[in-house]
C-alpha positions in Angstrom: 0.1 0.5 -0.1 1.2 3.3 -0.6 0.7 6.4 2.5 -2.4 8.1 2.9 -0.7 11.7 1.8 0.3 9.5 -1.6 -1.2 10.3 -4.5 -1.0 8.3 -8.2 -0.6 10.6 -11.4 -0.5 8.9 -15.1 2.2 9.5 -17.7 0.3 9.9 -21.1 0.8 7.6 -24.1 1.2 9.1 -27.3 -2.1 9.1 -29.6 -1.6 6.2 -32.7 -0.5 7.4 -35.3 1.0 4.4 -37.5 -1.4 1.7 -38.6 0.6 -0.7 -36.2 -0.4 1.2 -32.9 -3.8 2.1 -34.0 -3.8 -2.1 -34.2 -3.1 -2.2 -30.1 -4.2 -1.4 -26.7 -1.6 0.9 -25.4 -1.4 2.2 -21.9 1.2 5.0 -20.4 2.7 3.9 -17.3 1.8 6.0 -13.8 4.0 6.6 -10.5 3.3 7.3 -7.0 3.9 11.1 -6.2 4.5 11.8 -2.3 5.7 15.2 -2.0 9.4 15.2 -3.5 9.6 11.5 -3.9 8.2 9.5 -7.3 8.1 6.0 -7.7 7.1 4.3 -11.1 4.5 1.8 -10.9 4.8 -1.4 -13.4 1.2 -1.4 -14.6 -0.7 -2.0 -18.3 -3.7 -3.3 -19.7 -4.5 -6.9 -18.6 -7.5 -8.8 -20.2 -9.6 -11.1 -18.3 -11.4 -12.2 -21.4 -12.3 -11.6 -24.4 -15.6 -12.4 -26.4 -15.6 -15.5 -28.0 -13.3 -17.7 -25.6 -14.8 -20.6 -23.5 -14.6 -21.5 -19.8 -15.8 -24.9 -19.3 -19.5 -24.9 -20.9 -19.8 -21.2 -21.2 -19.1 -19.1 -24.4 -18.4 -16.1 -23.4 -20.7 -13.2 -25.0 -23.0 -16.0 -25.8 -26.6 -14.9 -26.3 -29.3 -17.6 -24.9 -33.1 -18.1 -24.9 -35.5 -17.7 -22.0 -34.7 -20.8 -21.6 -30.7 -20.8 -21.5 -30.0 -22.4 -24.8 -28.0 -21.0 -27.3 -28.8 -19.1 -30.1 -28.0 -19.0 -34.0 -27.6 -17.0 -36.5 -28.8 -17.7 -40.2 -25.6 -19.2 -41.0 -25.9 -21.5 -38.8 -23.1 -19.7 -36.1 -23.4 -19.1 -32.6 -24.5 -15.7 -31.7 -21.6 -14.3 -29.7 -22.0 -10.8 -28.7 -18.6 -8.5 -29.0 -20.5 -5.2 -27.3 -19.1 -6.6 -23.8 -19.9 -3.2 -21.6 -19.5 -3.2 -17.8 -17.3 -5.8 -15.6 -17.7 -4.9 -11.9 -15.6 -6.2 -9.3 -17.6 -7.8 -6.1 -16.1 -8.5 -3.2 -18.0 -11.1 -1.4 -16.5 -13.0 1.8 -13.4 -14.5 1.2 -14.2 -14.6 -2.6 -13.8 -12.0 -5.6 -16.5 -11.9 -8.5 -17.5 -10.0 -11.2 -20.2 -9.5 -13.1 -20.2 -8.6 -17.3 -22.9 -7.8 -19.1 -23.2 -7.1 -23.2 -24.9 -4.2 -24.6 -26.7 -6.9 -26.4 -30.5 -8.0 -27.8 -31.0 -10.3 -26.3 -28.8 -8.6 -23.2 -26.8 -11.2 -22.2 -24.7 -11.3 -18.4 -21.7 -13.5 -17.2 -20.7 -14.0 -14.0 -17.1 -14.8 -13.2 -15.4 -15.6 -10.3 -11.5 -14.4 -10.0 -8.4 -15.2 -8.5 -6.4 -12.7 -7.1 -2.5 -13.0 -6.7 -1.8 -11.5 -3.4 1.8 -11.3 -4.3 1.3 -8.6 -7.5 -2.6 -8.0 -7.7 -3.1 -9.7 -11.0 -6.5 -10.8 -11.4 -7.3 -14.1 -13.6 -10.9 -15.9 -14.1 -11.4 -19.5 -12.2 -15.1 -19.9 -13.6 -17.7 -18.6 -15.3 -21.2 -19.2 -15.6 -24.5 -17.2 -17.6 -26.7 -15.7 -15.5 -29.7 -16.7 -16.1 -32.3 -13.1 -16.6 -35.3 -14.8 -17.3 -37.4 -14.2 -14.4 -37.1 -11.2 -15.3 -38.9 -11.2 -18.6 -34.7 -11.4 -20.2 -32.3 -8.4 -20.3 -32.2 -5.5 -23.3 -29.0 -3.6 -24.1 -27.2 -3.3 -21.0 -25.6 -0.4 -20.8 -23.3 0.9 -17.8 -23.3 -0.1 -14.5 -22.3 0.7 -11.4 -21.5 -1.1 -7.8 -23.9 0.0 -5.0 -22.3 0.8 -1.4 -23.8 -2.8 -0.7 -21.8 -4.6 -2.7 -24.2 -5.4 -5.7 -23.6 -4.8 -9.6 -26.6 -2.4 -10.7 -27.4 -2.5 -14.6 -28.8 -0.7 -16.8 -31.1 -1.8 -19.6 -30.5 1.5 -22.8 -32.8 2.5 -25.4 -36.5 1.3 -24.1 -38.3 0.3 -27.0 -40.8 3.1 -27.7 -44.3 1.4 -26.8 -45.8 3.9 -28.9 -45.1 1.3 -31.4 -46.4 -2.3 -29.9 -43.6 -4.3 -32.1 -40.8 -2.1 -31.1 -39.6 -4.8 -28.6 -39.7 -7.9 -31.5 -36.0 -8.7 -31.2 -37.1 -10.5 -28.1 -39.6 -12.5 -29.8 -36.8 -15.5 -30.1 -35.2 -15.3 -27.0 -39.2 -15.3 -25.3 -40.2 -17.5 -27.6 -43.4 -15.9 -28.8 -44.5 -15.4 -32.4 -46.8 -12.0 -31.1 -44.9 -9.4 -29.8 -43.0 -8.9 -26.6 -44.4 -6.1 -24.6 -42.2 -3.4 -24.9 -42.9 -2.4 -21.2 -40.4 -5.6 -20.0 -37.4 -3.5 -20.6 -35.7 0.3 -19.9 -35.5 -0.7 -16.0 -32.2 -1.2 -14.0 -31.9 -4.6 -12.6 -29.7 -5.1 -9.4 -27.8 -8.0 -9.1 -26.9 -10.0 -5.9 -24.8 -12.3 -5.8 -23.7 -14.6 -2.7 -20.7 -16.4 -1.8 -22.0 -19.9 -3.4 -21.9 -17.8 -7.2 -25.7 -18.0 -7.1 -27.3 -14.5 -8.3 -30.6 -13.1 -7.3 -31.5 -10.7 -10.2 -34.4 -7.5 -9.4 -36.0 -5.0 -11.6 -36.4 -1.8 -10.1 -39.7 -0.6 -11.4 -39.9 1.8 -8.8 -37.0 3.5 -10.2 -38.5 4.7 -13.7 -38.1 3.7 -17.1 -35.9 5.3 -19.1 -33.0 5.0 -21.8 -30.9 4.2 -18.8 -27.1 4.4 -19.3 -26.1 4.5 -15.9 -27.3 4.5 -12.3 -25.3 5.9 -9.7 -26.1 5.4 -6.1 -24.6 8.0 -3.4 -22.7 6.6 -0.2 -26.3 7.5 1.9 -27.2 3.9 0.2 -30.6 6.2 -0.6 -29.9 8.6 -3.2 -29.7 7.7 -6.9 -28.6 9.9 -10.3 -29.5 8.5 -13.3 -28.7 9.1 -16.8 -30.7 8.8 -19.7 -29.1 8.6 -23.1 -30.7 10.1 -26.7 -31.8 13.3 -27.8 -34.6 15.5 -25.6 -34.3 13.3 -22.7 -34.0 13.9 -18.8 -32.0 13.6 -16.0 -33.3 11.8 -13.3 -33.1 11.6 -9.1 -34.6 8.7 -7.2 -34.5 8.6 -3.2 -35.1 5.6 -1.8 -37.4 5.3 1.4 -34.9 2.8 3.1 -31.1 2.9 2.9 -29.8 -0.4 0.8 -33.1 -0.9 -0.8 -33.9 0.3 -4.5 -37.8 -1.1 -3.9 -39.6 1.4 -3.3 -39.2 5.6 -3.6 -40.1 9.0 -4.9 -38.6 9.8 -8.4 -37.2 13.4 -9.5 -36.9 15.0 -12.7 -34.5 18.3 -13.4 -35.2 21.7 -14.1 -32.5 23.3 -15.7 -32.6 27.2 -14.8 -29.4 28.7 -17.4 -27.1 31.0 -16.0 -24.7 31.1 -18.6 -24.3 30.1 -21.8 -20.6 30.3 -21.8 -18.1 27.7 -22.3 -20.4 24.9 -22.0 -22.9 26.7 -19.9 -24.2 26.3 -16.5 -27.4 26.0 -14.7 -29.1 25.8 -10.9 -31.0 22.6 -11.3 -34.6 22.3 -9.5 -36.2 19.3 -8.9 -39.9 18.1 -10.3 -41.4 15.7 -8.2 -43.2 13.0 -10.0 -44.7 10.9 -7.6 -44.2 8.1 -5.1 -43.9 4.5 -6.2 -43.2 0.6 -5.3 -41.6 -2.6 -7.6 -44.4 -3.9 -7.0 -47.2 -1.7 -7.9 -45.1 -1.5 -11.4 -45.0 -4.7 -11.7 -48.8 -5.3 -11.7 -49.4 -2.4 -14.2 -46.9 -3.8 -16.6 -47.2 -7.8 -16.3 -50.9 -7.6 -15.3 -52.4 -9.1 -11.9 -55.5 -11.0 -10.4 -57.5 -7.8 -10.1 -56.1 -5.7 -13.7 -55.1 -6.2 -17.3 -51.1 -5.4 -18.2 -51.3 -1.7 -19.3 -50.0 -0.1 -22.6 -49.7 2.9 -24.3 -53.0 3.3 -25.1 -54.4 2.7 -21.3 -51.6 5.6 -20.0 -52.2 8.6 -23.1 -54.6 9.4 -25.3 -52.7 11.2 -28.7 -53.8 14.3 -30.9 -56.7 15.3 -28.5 -58.1 19.0 -27.9 -56.6 19.3 -24.8 -53.3 17.6 -25.2 -50.2 19.1 -25.0 -47.3 19.2 -27.0 -44.1 17.7 -25.9 -40.4 16.9 -27.0 -39.0 13.7 -25.4 -36.5 10.8 -27.5 -36.3 12.9 -30.7 -39.6 13.3 -31.4 -42.4 16.0 -31.0 -45.9 14.4 -29.9 -49.0 15.9 -28.3 -50.0 13.7 -25.5 -53.6 13.9 -23.3 -52.7 12.0 -19.8 -55.6 9.8 -19.1 -57.7 9.8 -15.9 -55.8 8.2 -13.2 -53.1 6.8 -14.7 -50.1 9.5 -13.3 -48.4 7.1 -11.2 -48.3 4.5 -13.9 -46.7 6.8 -16.5 -44.5 8.4 -13.9 -42.6 4.9 -14.0 -43.7 3.5 -17.2 -43.4 6.4 -19.5 -41.0 8.7 -17.0 -39.6 10.6 -19.6 -42.6 11.9 -21.8 -44.1 12.4 -17.7 -41.4 14.5 -17.1 -42.1 16.3 -20.1 -45.5 17.2 -18.9 -44.5 18.3 -15.8 -42.3 20.7 -16.6 -39.1 19.2 -16.4 -36.0 19.5 -18.7 -36.0 16.9 -21.4 -33.8 18.6 -23.7 -30.8 16.4 -23.0 -28.0 15.1 -25.4 -26.4 11.8 -25.1 -26.1 11.8 -20.9 -23.8 9.7 -20.5 -21.6 8.4 -17.2 -22.2 9.7 -14.0 -19.9 9.5 -10.8 -19.4 11.2 -7.2 -16.2 12.7 -5.6 -16.8 12.0 -2.1 -13.6 14.1 -0.6 -14.5 17.3 -2.8 -18.7 16.8 -2.2 -19.4 17.3 -6.4 -21.0 14.9 -9.0 -20.0 14.6 -12.4 -22.1 13.8 -15.3 -21.3 13.4 -19.1 -22.7 14.6 -22.1 -21.3 12.9 -24.9 -22.7 15.8 -27.5 -24.0 19.6 -27.1 -26.2 19.8 -29.8 -29.6 18.9 -30.9 -32.5 20.0 -28.4 -29.7 21.7 -25.8 -28.6 24.0 -28.6 -32.1 24.9 -30.6 -32.4 28.0 -29.3 -35.9 26.5 -27.8 -37.0 25.5 -24.1 -34.5 25.7 -20.9 -31.2 24.8 -22.7 -29.4 27.2 -24.7 -26.1 26.6 -25.6 -23.2 26.9 -28.3 -23.3 23.1 -29.7 -19.8 21.7 -29.6 -19.9 17.6 -31.1 -17.3 17.0 -29.0 -19.0 16.5 -25.7 -18.7 18.3 -22.5 -17.9 16.8 -19.1 -20.0 19.2 -16.3 -19.3 18.9 -12.3 -22.6 19.6 -10.3 -22.7 20.6 -6.4 -24.4 18.8 -3.8 -26.2 20.7 -1.8 -25.2 21.3 2.0 -28.4 22.5 3.3 -32.3 21.3 3.0 -33.1 21.5 -0.6 -37.1 21.2 -1.4 -38.6 20.2 -4.6 -40.5 22.6 -7.4 -44.0 21.9 -5.3 -42.1 23.9 -1.6 -42.0 20.0 -0.6 -38.7 18.6 1.3 -36.8 15.9 -0.6 -36.4 13.2 1.9 -32.4 13.3 1.0 -29.2 14.9 2.4 -27.5 14.3 -1.4 -29.2 16.8 -3.3 -27.0 18.1 -6.8 -28.5 22.2 -6.7 -26.2 22.9 -9.5 -24.2 21.7 -13.3 -21.5 23.9 -14.9 -19.3 22.3 -17.6 -15.8 21.6 -16.4 -13.9 20.1 -19.4 -15.3 20.2 -23.1 -13.9 19.0 -26.1 -12.3 20.4 -28.9 -14.3 20.4 -32.2 -11.4 20.9 -35.1 -11.6 24.4 -36.4 -9.6 27.3 -38.0 -8.6 28.7 -34.3 -8.1 24.9 -33.3 -6.5 23.6 -36.2 -6.0 19.6 -36.0 -2.2 18.7 -35.3 0.1 17.4 -38.3 -0.7 13.7 -39.2 -4.0 13.2 -37.5 -6.4 15.4 -40.1 -7.8 13.0 -41.8 -10.0 11.0 -39.6 -10.4 13.1 -36.2 -12.8 15.7 -35.9 -11.8 16.6 -32.8 -8.6 18.0 -31.0 -6.1 15.0 -30.3 -5.6 16.6 -27.6 -8.8 16.7 -26.4 -11.7 14.5 -25.5 -13.7 13.3 -28.2 -17.2 12.3 -26.7 -16.9 11.7 -23.5 -18.8 8.6 -22.3 -18.4 6.9 -18.6 -16.7 9.0 -16.0 -15.1 7.3 -12.8 -13.3 9.3 -9.8 -10.1 8.2 -8.1 -10.5 9.1 -4.7 -7.7 10.4 -2.8 -5.7 11.2 -6.3 -7.9 13.6 -7.6 -8.2 12.4 -11.0 -11.3 12.2 -12.5 -11.3 9.5 -15.6 -12.6 10.0 -19.0 -13.8 7.4 -21.5 -14.5 7.7 -24.9 -16.9 6.3 -27.0 -16.4 8.4 -30.4 -17.1 7.9 -34.1 -15.2 10.6 -36.1 -14.1 12.8 -33.0 -11.0 10.4 -32.7 -10.3 7.9 -34.4 -8.6 5.6 -31.8 -11.4 6.0 -28.7 -8.9 6.8 -25.4 -9.4 6.8 -22.0 -8.7 10.0 -20.3 -7.3 11.1 -16.9 -8.0 15.0 -16.0 -6.7 16.2 -12.9 -9.3 18.2 -10.5 -5.7 19.9 -8.9 -4.4 21.1 -12.0 -7.3 21.2 -14.3 -4.8 19.6 -17.0 -6.0 16.2 -19.2 -3.5 13.2 -19.7 -4.6 10.3 -22.0 -3.7 7.1 -20.5 -5.2 4.3 -22.7 -5.6 4.0 -26.6 -7.7 1.1 -27.9 -7.9 -0.3 -31.7 -9.9 1.1 -35.0 -13.6 1.0 -34.2 -13.7 0.2 -30.8 -15.6 2.3 -28.0 -14.1 2.6 -24.5 -16.5 1.3 -21.9 -16.1 0.1 -17.9 -13.8 2.6 -16.4 -14.6 2.0 -13.1 -12.2 2.8 -9.9 -11.7 0.2 -7.0 -9.8 2.1 -4.7 -9.0 -1.1 -2.3 -9.7 -4.7 -2.9 -7.2 -6.8 -0.9 -4.7 -4.2 -0.7 -4.9 -4.0 -4.5 -6.4 -0.5 -6.5 -7.8 -1.7 -10.2 -9.4 0.6 -13.2 -12.1 -1.4 -14.4 -11.6 -1.1 -18.7 -13.4 -2.8 -21.6 -12.8 -2.5 -25.4 -16.0 -3.3 -27.1 -16.3 -4.1 -31.0 -13.2 -3.5 -32.2 -13.3 -2.4 -35.9 -17.1 -1.8 -35.9 -18.0 1.5 -35.3 -15.2 2.5 -38.1 -12.4 1.1 -40.1 -14.3 -1.9 -40.9 -12.4 -2.9 -43.7 -9.2 -2.9 -41.9 -9.8 -5.8 -39.8 -8.4 -8.9 -41.0 -10.9 -11.5 -39.7 -7.9 -13.3 -37.7 -9.9 -12.5 -34.3 -9.5 -9.2 -34.0 -12.9 -8.0 -33.9 -13.1 -9.9 -30.7 -13.8 -7.7 -27.4 -11.8 -7.2 -24.8 -12.7 -7.2 -21.2 -10.2 -6.5 -18.6 -8.3 -3.7 -16.2 -5.4 -1.1 -16.2 -3.4 -2.0 -13.3 -2.7 -3.2 -10.7 -2.1 0.0 -8.5 -1.1 -0.1 -5.0 -4.1 0.9 -2.4 -3.9 3.9 -0.6 -3.6 4.0 3.3 -6.9 5.3 5.1 
């Protein structure tokens, strides 16, 4: 371990310029800085598994149906996802587990038991099993995830199917074994996975938390307050306050109102919170699935469209005129959370809202906006900013006093954020800010700045904000950066192969004396440069970590 006064700092890795380097995972070196003393660390990128790897009878990334049977394509090949997404580390008693999820339809999840070398800190896979999601109607587009303060894996379901179209979840028909259409309200929820020492899992979809295009839900240290990001166009920013610490099955949902205070340098606003009401998992599950006393609800049971008294809203990239049907407030608040938030006056103008993290030693929350565009820059509504297609990371201060909602009622949380200010932004290439020589062809964002920030994580005690990229044309090779909150400087610490997305950056400060930065390289050659894939397995995704690092003494 390192002393309580020491900090880990990173050396920069160069942006890849050669064809060889653009095919590699490259990591900058790190050092421990303690006053005037510096000590180099031997860190690197370590692979736990790649999509298609076999562990016993389990193929990592394989898609299965509700009966656990592998799914096959028309060519007869097993369906194996290269959309590896978030991979957690879960110390359970004397064992170390990892839940790894796939951003696919149907979603897939795997449980790995890991070995940890006590001398070197290196991790390896001991065994793997596929997690059965049939008890929660299967999974859908598992994007990012977080680890709760009580050591469960909180997974997302992104890009929820639009229930105004009954066939919008038809891609799940094969999983469900249905000829007709799968209920779109089955998907778009948070899923909590509890792992036991005997490697069994317990899954719960938390209907009380609402239904969105969840990128990530982050539980604050109070174990009650959860911030939830909504990925898309004209989306909202949400907060859930649980009734009981450590129990996400019941609580009150809020949606943010952006009250702009500045349009300069990415913008700033005071945030107020619109109360969307209280609900429990069981109440909303009955609306979704039906019960002995009521049928399952559909979109037409909740809203009337284009009526004389309808309200025009913009949510999820489209404009529509809706009227809430009588008695449907609670159902709408959870099953159609974004639409209901727009009807109640909350702000649904954010664009590509991504990762969330919290800095406990600074009492600040950080949220990535992959682009500042569309509803944020159209000159109408609450948010009126200048377009930045390279994205911005925002800093949010947690209020130190009591906060009321917009109706004047007290919010039962001591972790309510009160404002939002741009912290670090990408740099669109322009005549005033030209690209570095050699990088002009495939990088519309400056190579020495972030491009389309995605997931973020904070290295507590080291004052480093980690920022991962999910960019197409912004950078040809996606990178992970650290932003030094003391110095206000960016350092590129990892680069990935052509066409990849960086996912799952998540800092674990101390697992048996070692620290880890999880890092997944999703779909190499998938988003661009597919012609450069040699077909020899280069396109398989990587699930792994940067490190190991010595943990910091408290």
